[in-house]
KOLLOLO-98173 format. One record per residue (C-alpha): z, y, x; residue number from 1. Coordinates in steps of 0.1 Angstrom, whole numbers. Layout:
% residues N
z;y;x;resi
Z;Y;X;NUM
...
END
This chain:
% residues 753
z;y;x;resi
572;-1736;406;1
550;-1710;423;2
515;-1719;435;3
526;-1716;472;4
556;-1739;465;5
534;-1764;447;6
510;-1765;477;7
539;-1770;500;8
552;-1798;479;9
518;-1815;478;10
516;-1812;516;11
551;-1827;520;12
540;-1856;497;13
509;-1862;517;14
527;-1861;551;15
558;-1881;543;16
550;-1899;511;17
576;-1879;492;18
604;-1886;517;19
619;-1853;528;20
621;-1854;566;21
637;-1822;580;22
617;-1805;607;23
649;-1797;628;24
681;-1817;624;25
711;-1801;643;26
737;-1821;662;27
767;-1828;640;28
798;-1809;648;29
820;-1825;675;30
843;-1817;704;31
814;-1812;727;32
777;-1803;724;33
759;-1828;746;34
724;-1814;741;35
710;-1779;745;36
702;-1757;716;37
670;-1767;698;38
646;-1743;715;39
610;-1753;723;40
587;-1733;744;41
549;-1740;743;42
549;-1760;775;43
517;-1777;787;44
495;-1806;775;45
494;-1821;810;46
508;-1844;822;47
515;-1867;793;48
550;-1880;787;49
583;-1864;797;50
583;-1845;829;51
614;-1828;842;52
605;-1796;861;53
614;-1760;866;54
597;-1739;840;55
590;-1702;834;56
615;-1678;850;57
631;-1706;870;58
646;-1724;840;59
649;-1762;844;60
640;-1784;816;61
616;-1811;805;62
580;-1808;793;63
570;-1833;766;64
534;-1841;757;65
521;-1868;734;66
485;-1876;724;67
485;-1884;687;68
449;-1884;674;69
447;-1877;637;70
484;-1869;633;71
494;-1839;612;72
528;-1831;629;73
550;-1845;657;74
587;-1842;661;75
605;-1847;694;76
638;-1865;689;77
666;-1860;714;78
697;-1882;714;79
731;-1875;729;80
755;-1901;743;81
768;-1910;709;82
733;-1915;695;83
733;-1883;675;84
698;-1870;670;85
682;-1835;674;86
647;-1831;660;87
624;-1804;674;88
589;-1797;661;89
562;-1797;687;90
539;-1770;673;91
514;-1767;702;92
486;-1792;697;93
459;-1790;724;94
430;-1815;720;95
453;-1836;698;96
480;-1836;725;97
513;-1822;710;98
535;-1806;736;99
565;-1784;743;100
589;-1774;770;101
626;-1778;762;102
649;-1758;785;103
681;-1776;796;104
669;-1812;789;105
679;-1830;820;106
672;-1864;836;107
690;-1892;817;108
683;-1876;783;109
671;-1902;758;110
643;-1893;734;111
615;-1906;711;112
590;-1892;687;113
584;-1891;650;114
548;-1887;640;115
536;-1874;605;116
504;-1882;588;117
487;-1902;560;118
500;-1935;548;119
468;-1953;539;120
467;-1988;555;121
433;-1995;539;122
417;-1970;563;123
440;-1979;592;124
463;-1949;587;125
499;-1960;591;126
519;-1928;600;127
555;-1931;590;128
579;-1904;603;129
609;-1925;593;130
602;-1946;624;131
613;-1935;658;132
585;-1942;683;133
587;-1949;720;134
567;-1926;742;135
539;-1947;757;136
543;-1926;789;137
581;-1931;792;138
591;-1939;828;139
623;-1956;817;140
636;-1972;785;141
672;-1976;775;142
682;-2003;750;143
668;-2036;737;144
643;-2041;709;145
659;-2059;680;146
636;-2063;650;147
656;-2057;618;148
636;-2047;587;149
641;-2010;594;150
618;-2013;625;151
588;-2021;603;152
567;-1993;588;153
561;-2015;558;154
586;-2034;537;155
588;-2066;558;156
604;-2087;532;157
582;-2076;502;158
579;-2106;479;159
541;-2105;478;160
534;-2109;515;161
496;-2106;512;162
501;-2069;504;163
534;-2063;521;164
518;-2042;549;165
507;-2016;523;166
542;-2008;510;167
558;-1982;531;168
594;-1986;543;169
612;-1952;545;170
644;-1964;562;171
652;-1948;595;172
645;-1970;625;173
663;-1949;652;174
696;-1968;653;175
677;-2000;660;176
652;-1992;687;177
654;-1983;724;178
647;-1947;735;179
627;-1933;763;180
646;-1918;792;181
638;-1885;810;182
636;-1896;846;183
642;-1879;879;184
638;-1906;905;185
669;-1912;925;186
649;-1927;954;187
651;-1901;983;188
621;-1891;1002;189
637;-1904;1034;190
639;-1939;1019;191
601;-1940;1017;192
593;-1925;1051;193
592;-1959;1068;194
576;-1978;1040;195
544;-1995;1052;196
522;-2014;1028;197
513;-2047;1044;198
476;-2044;1033;199
470;-2081;1039;200
433;-2089;1038;201
423;-2110;1008;202
412;-2139;1030;203
446;-2141;1047;204
466;-2139;1014;205
489;-2166;1000;206
502;-2156;965;207
535;-2167;951;208
539;-2163;914;209
575;-2156;903;210
597;-2143;876;211
620;-2114;886;212
649;-2127;865;213
645;-2164;870;214
640;-2164;907;215
675;-2153;916;216
695;-2162;885;217
710;-2192;901;218
708;-2182;938;219
742;-2191;953;220
740;-2166;982;221
732;-2135;960;222
761;-2117;944;223
764;-2126;908;224
760;-2090;895;225
726;-2088;913;226
712;-2121;901;227
682;-2119;879;228
675;-2082;888;229
652;-2061;910;230
681;-2057;934;231
685;-2095;934;232
649;-2100;945;233
654;-2074;972;234
684;-2093;985;235
680;-2107;1020;236
687;-2143;1008;237
658;-2141;983;238
634;-2125;1008;239
644;-2151;1035;240
630;-2179;1014;241
597;-2161;1009;242
594;-2153;1047;243
603;-2189;1055;244
575;-2201;1033;245
550;-2176;1048;246
536;-2163;1016;247
520;-2128;1018;248
524;-2116;983;249
546;-2120;952;250
529;-2119;919;251
555;-2108;894;252
554;-2119;858;253
553;-2089;836;254
578;-2061;845;255
565;-2035;821;256
591;-2029;793;257
585;-2056;767;258
599;-2066;734;259
610;-2099;719;260
591;-2113;689;261
607;-2115;656;262
602;-2153;652;263
620;-2159;685;264
649;-2137;677;265
654;-2154;644;266
658;-2187;663;267
682;-2173;688;268
655;-2172;715;269
639;-2144;735;270
605;-2138;752;271
612;-2149;788;272
578;-2144;804;273
573;-2109;791;274
537;-2109;779;275
546;-2086;750;276
545;-2051;766;277
554;-2019;749;278
560;-1995;778;279
533;-1994;804;280
552;-1970;828;281
587;-1983;825;282
602;-2011;846;283
618;-2036;822;284
653;-2024;817;285
669;-2059;815;286
660;-2066;851;287
681;-2036;864;288
714;-2041;880;289
721;-2004;886;290
717;-1990;850;291
691;-1982;824;292
694;-1944;822;293
666;-1941;847;294
682;-1959;876;295
658;-1989;871;296
630;-1968;885;297
647;-1963;919;298
659;-1999;919;299
624;-2012;914;300
611;-1989;943;301
638;-2002;966;302
628;-2038;958;303
592;-2030;967;304
603;-2013;999;305
624;-2044;1009;306
595;-2067;1003;307
571;-2045;1022;308
595;-2045;1051;309
592;-2083;1052;310
554;-2081;1052;311
551;-2091;1015;312
529;-2073;990;313
538;-2068;954;314
513;-2077;927;315
521;-2071;890;316
510;-2092;862;317
500;-2066;836;318
493;-2070;799;319
470;-2041;787;320
451;-2063;763;321
476;-2061;735;322
511;-2047;727;323
543;-2060;711;324
534;-2044;678;325
514;-2075;667;326
491;-2072;636;327
495;-2056;602;328
527;-2074;596;329
542;-2065;629;330
568;-2039;638;331
562;-2002;644;332
575;-1994;679;333
551;-1970;695;334
513;-1968;694;335
509;-1981;658;336
529;-1951;646;337
513;-1926;669;338
477;-1933;661;339
470;-1967;648;340
432;-1963;645;341
431;-1945;678;342
448;-1971;699;343
438;-2005;683;344
406;-2023;675;345
405;-2026;637;346
382;-2048;616;347
357;-2034;591;348
386;-2039;567;349
407;-2014;586;350
440;-2030;573;351
433;-2058;597;352
433;-2059;635;353
407;-2075;657;354
426;-2101;677;355
409;-2113;709;356
443;-2121;724;357
461;-2144;700;358
489;-2119;698;359
479;-2100;666;360
462;-2069;681;361
438;-2058;708;362
439;-2024;725;363
407;-2004;719;364
399;-1998;756;365
366;-1982;748;366
385;-1952;735;367
389;-1925;762;368
426;-1919;755;369
433;-1957;756;370
414;-1960;789;371
433;-1930;802;372
467;-1946;792;373
458;-1978;811;374
444;-1961;842;375
472;-1935;844;376
497;-1964;842;377
479;-1983;870;378
478;-1953;892;379
514;-1946;886;380
525;-1981;897;381
504;-1977;929;382
512;-1942;939;383
547;-1937;926;384
562;-1973;925;385
544;-1986;956;386
528;-2018;942;387
498;-2034;960;388
477;-2048;932;389
475;-2062;897;390
467;-2095;879;391
452;-2086;845;392
462;-2109;817;393
433;-2119;794;394
410;-2095;814;395
380;-2104;793;396
395;-2085;764;397
396;-2054;785;398
360;-2059;794;399
348;-2059;758;400
327;-2029;748;401
324;-2028;710;402
325;-2066;705;403
310;-2086;734;404
324;-2089;769;405
304;-2065;790;406
306;-2064;828;407
294;-2028;827;408
322;-2018;802;409
340;-1985;806;410
371;-2002;819;411
354;-2020;847;412
333;-1989;855;413
363;-1967;857;414
382;-1991;880;415
352;-1994;903;416
350;-1957;909;417
387;-1948;909;418
397;-1937;945;419
431;-1953;941;420
425;-1984;920;421
394;-1997;938;422
415;-2000;970;423
442;-2023;956;424
441;-2060;948;425
425;-2067;914;426
429;-2102;899;427
413;-2111;866;428
424;-2138;842;429
388;-2141;833;430
390;-2152;797;431
403;-2143;762;432
403;-2162;730;433
373;-2144;714;434
337;-2155;711;435
321;-2154;746;436
355;-2147;762;437
353;-2174;789;438
340;-2154;819;439
350;-2174;851;440
327;-2163;879;441
313;-2133;860;442
335;-2104;871;443
320;-2078;895;444
327;-2073;932;445
361;-2059;940;446
376;-2084;916;447
391;-2118;923;448
396;-2143;895;449
420;-2171;885;450
398;-2201;890;451
408;-2226;863;452
379;-2248;873;453
396;-2254;906;454
428;-2263;887;455
409;-2288;865;456
389;-2305;893;457
419;-2310;916;458
442;-2323;888;459
414;-2347;877;460
408;-2360;912;461
444;-2368;919;462
449;-2385;886;463
417;-2405;890;464
398;-2389;862;465
368;-2373;879;466
335;-2390;872;467
321;-2380;906;468
330;-2355;933;469
304;-2328;928;470
328;-2303;912;471
355;-2311;937;472
332;-2303;966;473
325;-2269;953;474
362;-2262;946;475
374;-2272;980;476
348;-2251;998;477
352;-2217;980;478
334;-2223;946;479
301;-2208;958;480
285;-2220;926;481
306;-2194;908;482
311;-2166;933;483
282;-2165;958;484
264;-2135;942;485
265;-2097;944;486
283;-2097;977;487
313;-2116;965;488
332;-2137;990;489
351;-2170;989;490
383;-2151;983;491
370;-2141;949;492
385;-2174;939;493
422;-2175;934;494
428;-2213;936;495
458;-2227;917;496
469;-2260;903;497
499;-2247;883;498
508;-2213;868;499
536;-2200;847;500
520;-2215;816;501
518;-2253;817;502
536;-2279;836;503
554;-2272;869;504
539;-2292;898;505
567;-2318;896;506
562;-2321;858;507
525;-2326;864;508
532;-2359;882;509
561;-2368;859;510
548;-2362;823;511
516;-2370;805;512
527;-2353;773;513
544;-2320;766;514
581;-2319;756;515
585;-2285;740;516
611;-2293;714;517
635;-2266;727;518
609;-2239;716;519
617;-2246;680;520
582;-2253;668;521
584;-2291;665;522
565;-2296;697;523
533;-2280;682;524
531;-2251;707;525
516;-2255;742;526
484;-2271;752;527
478;-2309;749;528
452;-2307;777;529
476;-2312;806;530
454;-2333;829;531
485;-2349;842;532
496;-2384;853;533
532;-2395;851;534
529;-2422;878;535
537;-2449;853;536
569;-2436;836;537
572;-2407;812;538
599;-2382;825;539
628;-2387;847;540
635;-2421;863;541
656;-2437;890;542
628;-2461;900;543
624;-2456;938;544
588;-2466;938;545
579;-2442;911;546
599;-2414;927;547
582;-2421;961;548
547;-2420;945;549
555;-2388;926;550
566;-2370;958;551
535;-2383;976;552
513;-2368;948;553
531;-2335;952;554
523;-2335;989;555
487;-2343;980;556
484;-2315;955;557
500;-2289;978;558
480;-2300;1008;559
448;-2298;989;560
456;-2263;976;561
465;-2249;1009;562
436;-2264;1028;563
410;-2252;1003;564
388;-2222;1009;565
398;-2193;987;566
431;-2176;980;567
459;-2201;972;568
485;-2193;946;569
518;-2212;944;570
543;-2210;916;571
579;-2203;925;572
598;-2236;927;573
568;-2259;931;574
576;-2261;968;575
610;-2276;961;576
604;-2298;930;577
614;-2275;901;578
612;-2291;867;579
611;-2278;832;580
618;-2312;817;581
582;-2315;805;582
581;-2282;787;583
546;-2268;793;584
552;-2235;773;585
586;-2222;784;586
578;-2186;774;587
610;-2184;753;588
634;-2203;776;589
655;-2177;794;590
678;-2204;807;591
681;-2232;832;592
648;-2247;819;593
629;-2218;835;594
652;-2206;863;595
648;-2215;899;596
671;-2244;908;597
682;-2236;943;598
704;-2267;944;599
673;-2288;949;600
673;-2277;986;601
704;-2298;991;602
682;-2329;986;603
665;-2340;1018;604
634;-2351;999;605
629;-2317;983;606
637;-2299;1014;607
610;-2319;1032;608
585;-2307;1005;609
595;-2271;1012;610
591;-2277;1049;611
556;-2292;1043;612
546;-2261;1023;613
557;-2238;1050;614
539;-2259;1077;615
506;-2258;1057;616
508;-2220;1053;617
515;-2216;1090;618
485;-2238;1098;619
464;-2218;1074;620
475;-2185;1090;621
467;-2198;1125;622
432;-2211;1118;623
405;-2188;1105;624
383;-2218;1096;625
408;-2225;1068;626
405;-2190;1054;627
369;-2181;1058;628
356;-2147;1047;629
321;-2159;1041;630
307;-2189;1023;631
296;-2220;1041;632
258;-2224;1046;633
258;-2262;1052;634
229;-2256;1077;635
228;-2265;1114;636
235;-2236;1136;637
231;-2253;1170;638
208;-2277;1188;639
232;-2306;1184;640
228;-2304;1146;641
264;-2294;1139;642
268;-2276;1106;643
296;-2254;1095;644
304;-2277;1066;645
296;-2314;1062;646
307;-2341;1038;647
313;-2378;1047;648
317;-2411;1028;649
342;-2438;1039;650
315;-2454;1060;651
314;-2423;1083;652
279;-2413;1071;653
270;-2379;1057;654
269;-2378;1019;655
235;-2381;1002;656
224;-2367;969;657
231;-2401;954;658
267;-2401;968;659
276;-2369;950;660
267;-2384;916;661
284;-2417;922;662
321;-2424;913;663
343;-2419;944;664
379;-2419;952;665
375;-2409;989;666
359;-2378;1004;667
358;-2364;1039;668
353;-2327;1045;669
344;-2314;1080;670
349;-2277;1088;671
334;-2265;1120;672
353;-2238;1139;673
323;-2230;1161;674
302;-2214;1133;675
325;-2189;1116;676
305;-2158;1106;677
318;-2124;1115;678
338;-2109;1143;679
374;-2098;1148;680
386;-2062;1149;681
375;-2059;1185;682
340;-2072;1178;683
347;-2106;1194;684
331;-2137;1178;685
356;-2158;1159;686
359;-2193;1173;687
384;-2219;1160;688
393;-2256;1161;689
373;-2278;1138;690
390;-2301;1112;691
383;-2331;1092;692
402;-2334;1059;693
401;-2368;1042;694
412;-2371;1006;695
418;-2405;990;696
430;-2407;954;697
426;-2445;951;698
456;-2467;944;699
448;-2491;973;700
445;-2487;1010;701
409;-2481;1022;702
391;-2478;1055;703
375;-2446;1066;704
352;-2444;1097;705
357;-2412;1116;706
324;-2394;1123;707
312;-2397;1159;708
293;-2373;1180;709
281;-2346;1176;710
310;-2341;1151;711
337;-2351;1174;712
348;-2372;1204;713
383;-2378;1192;714
407;-2367;1164;715
444;-2358;1163;716
464;-2362;1131;717
480;-2329;1120;718
491;-2337;1084;719
495;-2371;1068;720
508;-2370;1032;721
516;-2407;1033;722
546;-2397;1053;723
575;-2378;1038;724
586;-2365;1072;725
557;-2346;1087;726
573;-2345;1121;727
562;-2381;1125;728
526;-2374;1118;729
513;-2349;1144;730
501;-2363;1177;731
486;-2396;1165;732
451;-2398;1180;733
420;-2417;1170;734
387;-2421;1188;735
356;-2409;1170;736
337;-2437;1154;737
368;-2458;1149;738
379;-2471;1115;739
413;-2459;1102;740
432;-2471;1072;741
441;-2445;1046;742
472;-2451;1026;743
469;-2452;988;744
468;-2417;973;745
470;-2396;1005;746
455;-2367;1024;747
449;-2368;1061;748
441;-2337;1081;749
427;-2343;1116;750
419;-2318;1143;751
387;-2324;1162;752
391;-2330;1199;753
END
């Protein structure tokens, strides 16, 4: 062998581990040639991803660009309708971006990449060109992720599992993985001309968390072929329910392309929630009714447009903290094979991944190209797909600099100065599982936060477990102890009692223990800290007294949530008594356990709960004192000593310092409509009615003396949760200073006269 040949062989060994991978593989002979001849022009390094355009000399084709830091070669792989592959070498690296323009490659073409480099897991290098990789900038994905052994870069079933990740698997993964799709959006410009973003102010927002698939899967008025899809959510029957409730925004569980975990697939289950992202630009293909060869992009846009037309904003729950590739024993689907040490946080032992998420890996957001991937994705969903905001899963992981959570981190700094992103709604789940990860109240201005301290305090009050009412007072009035700094406002707190993870609202009053047997983990998964009360019977019952008490507790919880200062978040189905049978971790239940049960509306009792929810949202919308833009001061603003916020004991006296520290089941909260800071759009001072809300969590009736002057002359009942039919409650009047009897476990909302 000549010296040159030896050097070439050594290089081949270094790049592929001895596995010969042809640089160009032609399309096998057949009756028709579905793909163009394998010609690659230099193209451009910007933008990243696949971009269909007219190139030099008016020739149409697609420019491909992939950042692959540390890689030694990159192949573009094109697939025809029969799955036959053409490999084309991208030979133009610019600043570690490998790029090329391929004439004739049209929208609908499926593609992926193979990336060459060292196989040295001990230093974090895991390049394996036998594995077809999804373009992280792919705008559409065709196919489902199964996880057979071929999808792993290492020998998954190696007998010695403690070193299995170091043994390279050279089997081709292309037949088993989805492909990216070259997209030319089918949404016409005319369709977007009349789109108007609602731009609902934060203080006026009511968020409704829902799952795109589960919300319409069982809806009887939506055509079967549209159920569980973007088109299904855009259907008038689905939107009518949202409009009837009066919610201002839907918060969609993850719609980025995601993959199912191996341990679920082996049990015949799937990831239902979608917190396992792998494609940050692609709408999840399984939610598309119109097709997965790029049509899902236009379908998603039309869904957004339909919601906007109804005055409803679209907020996406996004998972940029980790990907579906898990840890060192996880599959190789995209980033791990493109540049493992460039995309992920690795430990000092570079075989291992730093895991602040509980999902096996954490994206290394400090790296410029990772930060660019995330912000490019966010801007794309705003500017191209029309969404109005984002809820960031485990946002503390994104705010970590090298190790610690840092509120001056590159991610937060970039968001704060970005002219597009700083204008949309930004919601943090302000924690991760790492050391120092709990950051409720710590995110900077522009951000709102899921306030789990609100959830805990309200749950504990209504199950009789609060030692005193100090924490409850803060939560009901906007959580000023957490958010009154740096110019933040009460709407920095997203108040919620339930979310997708945990019990539904009905299960919260029906179960004290989780019942997750269907998840296949012997009921070990899911939290044991439910802070729930089953009203005396575990699970379903036909006892009328228990059922009546449970429905009253539901009315109490919903009324508390929608009358609290801050931004309320409801979970789809809580307004009509949806149950998961006590499953508090239904992440893998893509079935009737998780789907919205629309038949509940046929029951007058559940229909009444839906009516109450809509009534409370309408009340909130009509009265600015219930959705304040500034924190209460608690100080007197007029000569009569009336304060913007006051608290009362059952005796009708204002609460003292001692009262806040004493056990209490009854609390009165007075909101003055005379002292609302700020002015309306025309500069007119904002004046509203005043209200007294009385919450009683005790199991016996109790007397409450209504505060007299200067607080009020008389009171009118607006909501009484002791009554199932709220049409019977309004109009009842009481004189100030009189004693009224509160029903056990009830909320009374009174308007001051």
